[in-house]
C-alpha positions, 0 to 999 in steps of 0.5 A, spaced: 509 553 493 505 547 496 504 541 493 498 536 494 494 530 492 486 531 490 482 524 490 477 524 484 473 518 483 478 516 476 484 516 481 489 521 485 491 528 482 496 531 484 498 540 484 502 545 486 499 551 488 501 558 490 497 562 495 495 570 492 497 575 496 492 577 502 489 583 498 487 580 492 480 580 489 484 577 482 481 570 479 485 564 480 489 562 474 490 554 473 496 552 468 495 545 465 501 542 462 502 538 455 505 531 453 511 528 457 511 534 461 508 535 468 506 541 473 512 543 475 515 545 468 510 551 469 514 554 476 515 560 474 509 562 470 506 560 478 512 564 482 509 570 477 502 570 477 502 569 486 504 576 486 498 578 484 492 571 485 492 564 486 495 560 482 495 552 480 498 547 476 496 540 475 500 534 474 495 530 468 492 523 469 499 518 469 504 525 468 508 527 475 505 523 480 498 524 478 495 517 478 495 512 471 488 512 468 486 504 469 482 504 462 489 507 459 484 513 456 488 519 456 483 523 452 483 530 452 475 529 455 477 525 461 483 530 462 478 535 462 474 530 467 480 530 472 481 537 471 474 539 472 473 534 478 479 538 482 476 544 480 469 542 484 474 540 490 478 547 491 471 550 490 474 554 485 467 557 481 470 561 476 477 562 473 483 564 468 485 556 465 491 556 461 493 550 457 500 548 453 499 544 447 497 538 449 494 541 455 491 546 450 486 541 448 485 539 455 482 546 457 479 547 451 475 540 452 474 543 460 471 550 457 467 546 452 464 541 457 463 547 463 464 554 459 461 559 465 466 556 470 472 559 466 473 566 464 478 567 460 482 561 456 489 562 454 491 557 449 499 556 449 501 553 443 496 549 441 497 544 437 493 543 429 486 540 429 488 533 426 480 532 425 480 538 419 484 535 415 481 532 408 482 525 408 487 525 403 491 529 407 490 525 413 492 519 409 497 522 407 501 526 413 497 523 419 496 517 418 503 515 417 505 516 424 499 513 427 502 506 423 509 507 426 506 509 433 503 501 433 510 499 431 517 498 436 520 504 433 514 508 437 519 512 441 523 515 436 517 517 432 516 521 438 523 524 439 523 525 432 516 529 432 519 533 439 526 534 436 522 538 430 518 542 435 523 544 440 527 548 433 527 555 435 528 554 442 534 554 448 539 548 448 537 548 455 529 547 454 532 542 448 536 537 453 530 539 458 524 536 454 528 530 451 529 528 459 523 529 460 520 525 454 525 519 456 522 519 462 514 520 461 511 512 461 509 508 454 502 509 456 502 516 457 505 518 451 501 512 446 495 514 450 495 522 449 499 521 442 492 518 440 488 523 443 491 528 440 490 525 433 482 525 434 480 531 438 476 535 435 479 542 437 476 547 433 468 544 435 470 545 442 473 552 441 466 554 437 462 551 443 465 556 449 466 561 444 458 560 443 457 563 451 456 570 453 462 573 455 467 567 453 474 570 452 479 566 448 487 568 447 493 564 444 500 566 446 504 562 440 511 560 437 513 563 431 513 556 427 505 554 429 502 558 422 500 552 419 494 551 414 490 548 420 492 552 426 488 554 430 488 561 430 488 560 421 482 555 422 478 560 427 482 567 424 477 571 431 481 568 435 486 574 438 494 571 439 500 573 441 507 571 438 512 570 442 520 572 438 525 566 438 522 562 442 520 553 440 514 551 442 516 549 450 516 557 450 514 558 457 521 555 458 524 559 452 522 565 455 519 565 461 520 573 462 517 575 455 512 568 456 509 571 464 509 579 460 504 576 456 500 572 460 500 578 464 496 582 459 492 577 458 490 577 466 488 584 465 482 584 462 479 580 467 
C-alpha cells in the first residue's frame, strides 16, 4: 500500500493506494470515508479490491493528514472539488466511486458534477436528505440539533448521534469510532455537520442518473429505513442490506461487505 500527498489549489489531499494486478483491465475503485474518519478505515477493502483492480482511498479535507480548508468549507461540493482534482492528477478518466455516510454525499456531489467519469456509484449507508423534510418536521427534528451544535454541548450532541448510529454494530467498531470522533478537530466535525444538513442528495442523485449508462447502488445497514432515506425517496435505487451491522458496516462485517462490493463491481 502506498501513501501519497497530492497538492490541489485548495491544499494537500492525502491518499492511500494499492496497485492493480499487472494483467488487470478493470476500472479503478476510489473509496471516500465519512465524518470523523480517514482513508485507513478502508484498509481491508483496499486489500480486497486490489486482487482485481487499482484501489484508492482519500482523506477528506481536514481529516487524516489532508489540509484543513482555510475558509472552513467542508461542504460535500467543496470536498468533491478536492476529489475531482485528485482524479485529474492521477489521470483517472473513469472510475467506480464508493462513499460512506458523509462520503456518500461527497461522491454524489462529484458524480453530479462529472457524471461521465463515474461508471458506477456505490453509496454505503448514505444519510437521509434533510432538505426533503417538510418545514414543520425540519423545525421539530433538525433545527434543535443545529442549535445544540452551536452551544458548548456540541461534542456531546455529536457523540449521542454517533452512539445511535453504532447500534447494531460490534463492540470493536463502537470503540474505534468513538475514539476517531474524539480525535477529530472541532472545525471538521461542525463543518461536515453543516454540510450534511444543507446537502441536496436526491437532486445530486437525479442529476447523475440522468446521464446515459449511469449506475448507482446502495449498501445499507438494517436501520437505514427512514422516510427520508435516499432509497426510500428514490425507490429505483437498488440496494443490498447487510444483516447484523451498524452504520460502519465495513468495519462490522468486512468480508460480507467486500462480497457486496464485488457483486457491484462485477457489472462494470
